[in-house]
C-alpha positions as CSV (number, residue, x, y, z in Angstrom):
1,M,32.1,6.8,45.9
2,K,30.2,9.0,48.2
3,I,26.8,7.7,49.3
4,I,24.1,10.4,48.8
5,S,21.8,10.8,51.7
6,V,18.1,11.2,50.9
7,L,15.2,12.7,52.8
8,I,11.7,11.9,51.5
9,V,9.2,14.7,52.2
10,G,5.7,13.4,51.7
11,L,4.9,9.7,52.3
12,G,1.8,9.4,50.1
13,G,1.5,7.2,47.0
14,I,4.5,8.3,44.9
15,G,6.6,9.1,48.0
16,F,6.1,5.7,49.7
17,K,2.8,3.9,49.6
18,F,2.5,2.7,45.9
19,D,4.7,-0.2,46.6
20,D,5.0,-0.5,50.4
21,T,3.2,-3.9,50.4
22,L,4.5,-5.2,47.0
23,S,7.4,-7.4,46.1
24,S,10.5,-5.2,45.9
25,E,12.1,-7.4,43.2
26,S,9.5,-6.8,40.5
27,L,7.8,-3.5,41.3
28,V,9.5,-0.1,42.1
29,L,6.8,2.5,42.1
30,S,7.8,5.0,44.8
31,H,10.7,7.3,45.5
32,S,11.4,5.5,48.8
33,R,11.9,2.1,47.2
34,A,13.8,3.4,44.2
35,F,16.4,5.4,46.2
36,S,16.7,2.6,48.8
37,I,17.5,0.1,46.1
38,H,20.2,2.1,44.3
39,P,23.6,1.4,45.8
40,N,24.8,5.1,45.7
41,F,21.8,6.5,47.6
42,Q,20.7,6.0,51.2
43,V,17.3,6.9,52.5
44,I,17.9,8.5,55.9
45,G,14.5,9.9,56.9
46,G,10.9,10.6,56.0
47,V,8.5,13.4,56.7
48,D,4.7,13.3,56.8
49,L,1.8,14.7,58.9
50,D,0.1,11.3,59.0
51,K,1.4,9.2,62.0
52,S,0.5,5.8,60.5
53,S,2.4,6.6,57.3
54,R,5.4,7.6,59.3
55,V,5.3,4.4,61.4
56,D,4.9,2.1,58.3
57,F,7.8,3.9,56.6
58,A,10.1,3.6,59.6
59,T,9.3,-0.1,59.8
60,I,10.2,-0.8,56.2
61,Y,13.2,1.5,55.8
62,N,14.6,1.6,59.4
63,C,15.2,5.3,59.5
64,K,14.1,8.4,61.3
65,I,10.7,9.9,60.8
66,Y,9.3,13.4,61.4
67,S,6.0,15.2,61.4
68,Q,7.7,18.5,60.7
69,I,10.2,19.2,57.9
70,E,12.2,21.8,59.9
71,R,13.2,19.2,62.5
72,A,14.2,16.6,59.9
73,L,16.4,19.1,58.0
74,L,18.2,20.3,61.1
75,D,18.8,16.7,62.4
76,L,19.8,15.1,59.1
77,N,21.2,17.7,56.8
78,P,20.5,15.6,53.7
79,D,22.3,15.8,50.4
80,L,19.1,15.3,48.4
81,V,15.5,16.1,49.3
82,V,12.6,14.5,47.5
83,V,9.5,16.8,47.5
84,A,6.5,14.5,47.1
85,T,4.0,16.8,48.8
86,P,0.8,18.1,47.1
87,T,1.6,20.3,44.1
88,K,0.2,23.4,45.6
89,T,2.7,23.2,48.5
90,H,5.9,22.6,46.3
91,K,7.0,26.3,46.3
92,D,6.7,26.8,50.0
93,T,8.2,23.4,50.8
94,I,11.3,24.1,48.7
95,K,11.6,27.6,50.1
96,K,11.5,26.1,53.7
97,I,14.1,23.4,52.8
98,F,16.7,26.1,52.1
99,N,15.8,28.0,55.2
100,F,16.9,25.0,57.3
101,A,19.4,23.0,55.2
102,N,21.6,23.2,52.1
103,P,21.0,20.1,49.9
104,S,22.8,20.0,46.6
105,I,19.9,18.2,44.8
106,I,16.1,18.6,44.8
107,V,13.9,16.0,43.2
108,C,10.4,17.5,42.9
109,E,7.3,15.4,42.1
110,K,5.5,16.5,38.9
111,P,3.9,18.8,38.1
112,L,6.4,21.4,39.3
113,A,3.6,23.8,40.1
114,Y,0.1,24.7,39.0
115,T,1.2,28.1,37.6
116,L,4.2,29.2,35.5
117,E,4.9,31.9,38.1
118,D,5.3,29.4,40.9
119,A,7.4,27.1,38.7
120,E,9.8,29.9,37.8
121,K,10.1,30.8,41.5
122,I,11.0,27.2,42.4
123,V,13.7,27.1,39.7
124,K,15.1,30.5,40.9
125,I,15.2,29.3,44.6
126,C,17.2,26.2,43.6
127,K,19.5,28.2,41.4
128,N,20.2,30.8,44.1
129,N,21.0,28.0,46.5
130,K,23.3,26.3,44.0
131,A,21.1,23.1,44.0
132,Q,20.4,21.0,41.0
133,L,16.6,20.6,40.4
134,F,15.0,17.5,38.7
135,V,11.3,16.9,38.1
136,N,9.8,13.4,38.2
137,Y,8.6,13.1,34.6
138,M,9.7,9.5,34.9
139,R,8.7,8.4,31.3
140,N,11.5,10.5,29.9
141,S,14.0,8.2,31.8
142,S,12.5,4.9,30.9
143,K,14.4,2.3,28.8
144,V,11.5,2.1,26.3
145,T,11.8,5.9,25.7
146,V,15.5,5.5,25.0
147,E,14.6,2.7,22.5
148,I,11.9,4.8,20.8
149,K,14.2,7.8,20.5
150,K,16.9,5.7,18.9
151,R,14.5,4.1,16.5
152,I,13.3,7.5,15.4
153,E,16.8,8.9,15.0
154,D,17.7,5.8,12.9
155,E,14.4,6.1,11.0
156,I,13.4,2.6,11.9
157,I,10.3,4.5,12.9
158,A,10.3,7.0,10.0
159,P,8.7,10.5,9.9
160,P,6.4,12.2,9.3
161,F,4.3,11.3,12.3
162,K,0.7,11.8,13.4
163,I,-0.1,11.0,17.0
164,I,-3.3,10.6,18.9
165,Q,-2.7,11.0,22.6
166,W,-5.5,10.1,25.0
167,Y,-5.2,11.6,28.5
168,S,-7.2,11.7,31.7
169,K,-7.2,13.5,35.0
170,G,-6.2,17.0,33.7
171,I,-3.7,18.8,31.5
172,I,-1.3,19.7,34.2
173,N,-1.4,16.5,36.1
174,S,-1.5,14.0,33.2
175,A,-1.1,15.6,29.8
176,S,2.1,17.3,31.0
177,H,3.8,13.9,31.2
178,F,3.4,13.4,27.5
179,V,4.1,17.0,26.5
180,T,7.4,16.6,28.3
181,L,7.9,13.2,26.7
182,F,7.2,14.5,23.2
183,N,9.6,17.5,23.8
184,C,12.2,14.9,24.7
185,L,11.6,12.9,21.5
186,F,11.0,15.7,19.0
187,G,12.5,18.9,20.3
188,M,10.6,22.1,21.0
189,P,7.1,22.7,19.4
190,V,6.6,25.1,16.6
191,K,2.8,25.6,17.0
192,I,0.0,24.9,19.5
193,E,-3.7,25.1,19.0
194,S,-6.8,24.6,21.2
195,L,-9.4,22.2,19.7
196,S,-12.2,22.3,22.2
197,K,-13.7,24.4,25.0
198,N,-12.0,24.4,28.4
199,T,-14.0,22.3,30.9
200,K,-12.4,23.4,34.1
201,E,-14.7,22.7,37.0
202,K,-15.3,24.7,40.2
203,E,-12.8,24.0,43.0
204,V,-10.6,22.1,40.6
205,T,-7.0,23.2,39.9
206,D,-6.7,21.5,36.5
207,N,-8.4,21.5,33.1
208,N,-9.6,19.1,30.5
209,F,-9.9,19.9,26.8
210,D,-8.5,18.9,23.4
211,F,-5.5,20.6,21.9
212,K,-2.9,20.1,19.2
213,I,0.9,20.5,19.3
214,C,3.0,20.6,16.2
215,Y,6.7,19.8,16.0
216,N,8.8,19.5,12.8
217,N,7.2,16.7,10.8
218,V,5.0,15.8,13.8
219,E,1.4,16.5,14.7
220,V,0.1,15.5,18.2
221,F,-3.6,15.6,19.0
222,F,-4.3,15.5,22.7
223,I,-7.8,14.2,23.4
224,S,-9.2,14.4,26.9
225,L,-11.0,11.3,28.2
226,Q,-14.6,12.2,29.2
227,N,-15.0,9.1,31.4
228,K,-13.8,10.4,34.8
229,T,-13.8,7.0,36.4
230,V,-11.1,5.6,34.0
231,F,-7.4,6.5,34.1
232,H,-6.2,6.2,30.5
233,N,-3.0,7.7,29.2
234,S,-2.0,6.1,25.8
235,F,-1.0,7.1,22.3
236,E,-1.0,5.8,18.8
237,L,1.8,7.0,16.5
238,I,1.3,6.7,12.8
239,A,4.6,6.7,10.9
240,K,5.6,6.5,7.3
241,N,6.5,2.8,7.7
242,G,4.2,1.6,10.5
243,R,2.3,2.4,13.7
244,L,3.5,2.5,17.3
245,L,1.1,1.8,20.2
246,Y,2.1,3.1,23.6
247,E,-0.6,1.8,26.0
248,R,-1.5,2.0,29.7
249,G,1.0,4.8,30.3
250,G,3.9,2.9,28.7
251,E,3.3,-0.5,30.3
252,F,2.8,-2.1,26.8
253,V,4.6,-0.6,23.7
254,R,4.2,-2.4,20.3
255,W,5.4,-1.6,16.8
256,F,3.4,-2.8,13.8
257,P,5.3,-2.4,10.4
258,I,3.5,-2.0,7.1
259,S,2.6,-5.3,5.4
260,N,1.1,-6.3,2.1
261,D,-0.3,-9.5,3.5
262,G,-3.9,-8.4,3.3
263,I,-6.5,-10.4,1.2
264,Y,-6.8,-7.5,-1.4
265,P,-3.8,-7.5,-3.8
266,G,-1.9,-4.2,-4.0
267,Y,-3.2,-2.9,-0.6
268,N,-0.6,-2.2,2.1
269,M,-1.8,-2.5,5.6
270,Y,-0.4,-2.5,9.1
271,S,0.7,-5.9,10.1
272,D,-1.3,-7.8,12.7
273,I,2.0,-9.2,14.0
274,A,3.5,-6.8,16.6
275,F,7.1,-6.3,17.7
276,N,7.1,-5.8,21.4
277,L,9.4,-3.1,22.7
278,E,10.7,-4.1,26.1
279,S,9.0,-1.9,28.7
280,D,10.5,-1.2,32.2
281,F,7.1,0.3,33.4
282,P,7.1,-1.7,36.7
283,T,10.5,-0.3,37.6
284,M,10.3,3.1,35.9
285,Q,10.9,4.9,39.1
286,L,14.2,3.1,39.6
287,Q,15.2,4.1,36.0
288,F,14.6,7.7,37.0
289,V,17.0,7.2,39.9
290,N,19.5,5.4,37.7
291,N,19.4,8.3,35.2
292,L,19.7,10.8,38.0
293,W,22.9,9.2,39.2
294,E,24.3,9.3,35.7
295,K,23.3,13.0,35.3
296,I,24.7,14.3,38.5
297,N,28.0,12.6,37.7
298,G,28.3,14.4,34.4
299,R,27.2,11.7,32.0
300,E,24.5,11.7,29.4
301,A,21.1,10.7,30.7
302,L,17.4,11.3,29.8
303,I,16.0,13.0,32.9
304,C,13.8,16.1,33.2
305,S,15.6,19.1,34.7
306,G,14.0,22.1,36.3
307,G,14.6,24.1,33.1
308,E,13.0,21.5,30.9
309,A,10.0,21.4,33.3
310,I,9.7,25.2,32.9
311,Q,9.5,24.7,29.1
312,T,6.6,22.3,29.6
313,M,4.9,24.8,31.9
314,I,5.4,27.6,29.4
315,L,3.7,25.5,26.7
316,L,0.9,24.4,29.1
317,N,0.4,28.1,30.0
318,K,0.0,29.0,26.3
319,I,-2.5,26.1,25.9
320,L,-4.5,27.1,28.9
321,S,-4.7,30.8,27.9
C-alpha cells in the first residue's frame, strides 16, 4: 500500500509540542506523533516561524524543516498537509497550499474558522482543488465515542436524555468540540436557544454564555465555566435507565445504572458502583489518524469531514446571533 507523505504546518502544541518530551508508547497528543506512528503515513517535513521549534522537531522526526510554507510545498509536494496554525490563519494558509502544491488531503485543526463565511470558503477551496478535508474534532473518532454510540443505538443507554455540558475557553474553541460530538451521537438539532447574555470581551475572538440545543428525545444544556483559570469540559447524561459521566474531556467515562439498593424501600437511585467505559483519551490523536486511514480508503469511520464542520459552524453562528 502507498505510504502517504505528510507535511505538518504549525509546530505548536497540537502540531508537535504536546508530547515532544513524553513517552511515545502511552501518550499520543500531537499530529506529528500520531502520523509518525501510523504505518501508512510518513512525516516528511515541518513548517514553523520559530527556529527552536523547528530544530526540536527535526531532531525527533529526522525530516526537513522550513520557516516558510511555500518552500516546503515546492520541495516536498506532500500528499497530505496538516494545518495546525492559529485559527485566524486557516483560510489564507489553505489558499496558499494550493497555490504551491496539490495535496489530496487536508487535515485542519479545529475550529475550522472563527466565522461561517471563512469556513465555507475553506471548504470551497478544498473542493475546487479536489482535496478531501477533515477537521480535528478528535473526540468523534475516539473508541469511547464508538462505544457510547453503540450503547445508545442498542438502548443499553436508553432515551430520553437530559445532558448538562460544562465548557470553558469559549464557544468556538471548546463548546464546538461537544456540539460536533452530540451531532455525531444524536443527528442534527431541531432547536437552539440562548440561556444567558453574551460575555464576549474586548480583543477576544470567542464568546462565553449558556445555551441549549435540542435533538429528538435529547436536551443539552451548555453551561459556560466562569472560572477562567480552570479548563473544564465534562458532561453528565441522565438517561431513562441510568447516568453517564464524561469527565475531563473524555479521560474518564463511567456509567451508573439505576439501582434500588438505597436505605429507603421503594426508592430507585443511581448506583454508586460505576461501570467504566474504556477511554483512549491518552492516544485520542492516534485514533483520529486510524479513522482517517479507514475513511480515505472507503471504509466506515467516525471522523469529522469539512461538511460536518460546516454544520457545526452553522449551528454556532445561530447561537452567537
